[in-house]
N, C-alpha and C positions, 0 to 999 in steps of 0.2 A: 577764404572759404565763404565768408559773408557776402563779399562782392560777387562771387560766382553764383551763389544760390539766390540772393535777393536782388542784387544790383543788375544781374543779367536779365531778370524778368522785367524790372523797371525800364531798363534801356531798350529791351525788345518792344515793350508796349509803346514807348515814346516814338520809336522808329515806325511802328505800325500806324500810330495816329498821324504822323506826317504823311505817310502814303495814303491813308484814308481821306485826309483833308484834300489832297490833290485830286483824288478820284471822286470825291463827293459822298462817299459812304464806305461802310465796311464793318467788320466784326472782329473782336479779339476773343480768342478762346485760349485760356491758360490751362495747361495740362500738368498734372503733378504725378509724381511717382508714388505708388503704394508703399515704397520703402520708407516713407516718412512716418508711417503709422503702424508698421508691423516689424517684428524682429525675426530675422532668419540667420541661421548659423553662417559664418564667413562673410556676412554682408555688413559688418559693423561700420567700416569706413564709408561705404556707400550710403548707409542709413544716416550717419552723422552728417554727411555732406548735404543731404536733402532736408535735414531737420537740425539746423545749426544750434537751436536753443531748445532745451527740454521744456515741454509743456506740462505744467503741474496737473495733478489729479484734483478732483473735487469730491468732497463727501456731501451727500444729500441725506438729511435726517427729516423724518416725518415729525413735525412739531404740533400739528393740530389737525383734527378732522371734524368737519362741521356736519352735524346731523341736520338733514333737510327739514325736520320738524321745528328745530330751533330757528332755522332760516325762514321757512315759509309758513310755520304754524300747522295746524291740523289740515288745512286745505291741500297741502303737499303740491301746490302749483300744478295740478293736473297730472301728476305722476301716478302710474298704476299702483293699485293697492299692494301688489307683491314686489314692487321696486324697493330694494334695500335702502333704508334711510341714511346709511353711512357707507362710504366707498368700501367695497369688499377687497380691494387690492392691498391695503396697508393697515398697519396699526401704529399708534404713536410710539416713537422710539425706533422704528425701522430705519436702518442705515444702508446706504448704497454708495459704492465708489465708482466714479466715472473717470475713465482714462482714455476714452475714445469719443467718437461722435454718435455712437449708438446707445440706446437705452440699456442700462444694466439688466441682467436677468431678473425677471419678476417685477420690473417697473412698467407701469402703464405707458404705452407708447404715446397716447394723446397728452398725458401729463408731461412727459419728457419734452415733447414739442412745445408745450406751453411755457416751460421754464428754461428752455435751451438758451435763450438770449442771455440769461444770467450766468448759466454754466459757461458759455463761450466767453463772456466778458471776464469772468474770474480766472478762467484758464489762460487767458491771454494777458493777464496782469492788471485788468481793470478793477476799479473799486466804485462803490456807490456812495455818494455824498450824504445820503440820508441814513446810512448805517453807521453806528458808533464805532464799530470795529472794522478796520480794513480787511479785505479778503472774505467778506461775508455778505450774504444777501438773503432776504426772505422773499419767497415767491409762492404762488399757488396755481393750481390747475384751473381751467376755466369751466369746470363742471358747475353749471348753474344750480343744480339741485343739492350737491354734497361736495363742496370744494375741499381740497386737501392743501394744507400749508406746509411748505418745505423750507428748511434752513439749508443753505448751500454754502460750503466753506472751502476755500482754496487750501490745499494741502501742500504748503511750501516744504519742499524736501531739502 
């Protein structure tokens, strides 16, 4: 199964590169089945073949919210007077479970894109050398006025 699902893609790319070298250019487009990401009744064998190893979920916890006045002082770095000083999307302690490549319900899309590289790394078995505990990361959104810090934890099942 592993050779069929992973090996065939590698072998196909290798052959495509040989052909592209001969002709002087080319493109490789890898196409995947949606079966690797969704479960449908009676498709169990097909899904398992397309996703040979289960990808763990991650838990995202809001651990800190920075008030723009603490960051910028009273000048507020040019923000409008009615601009909320703390991100309105979260509160400390909020938890979200990620089991796909999409933001969970209620999660700021921009923040999700900011921290996705950490989510992806943890879901695919990576660890960060600067973290004391394997399977964890701290990351924040790139909101220059009121950043939010998230703890991301791999949920090994």
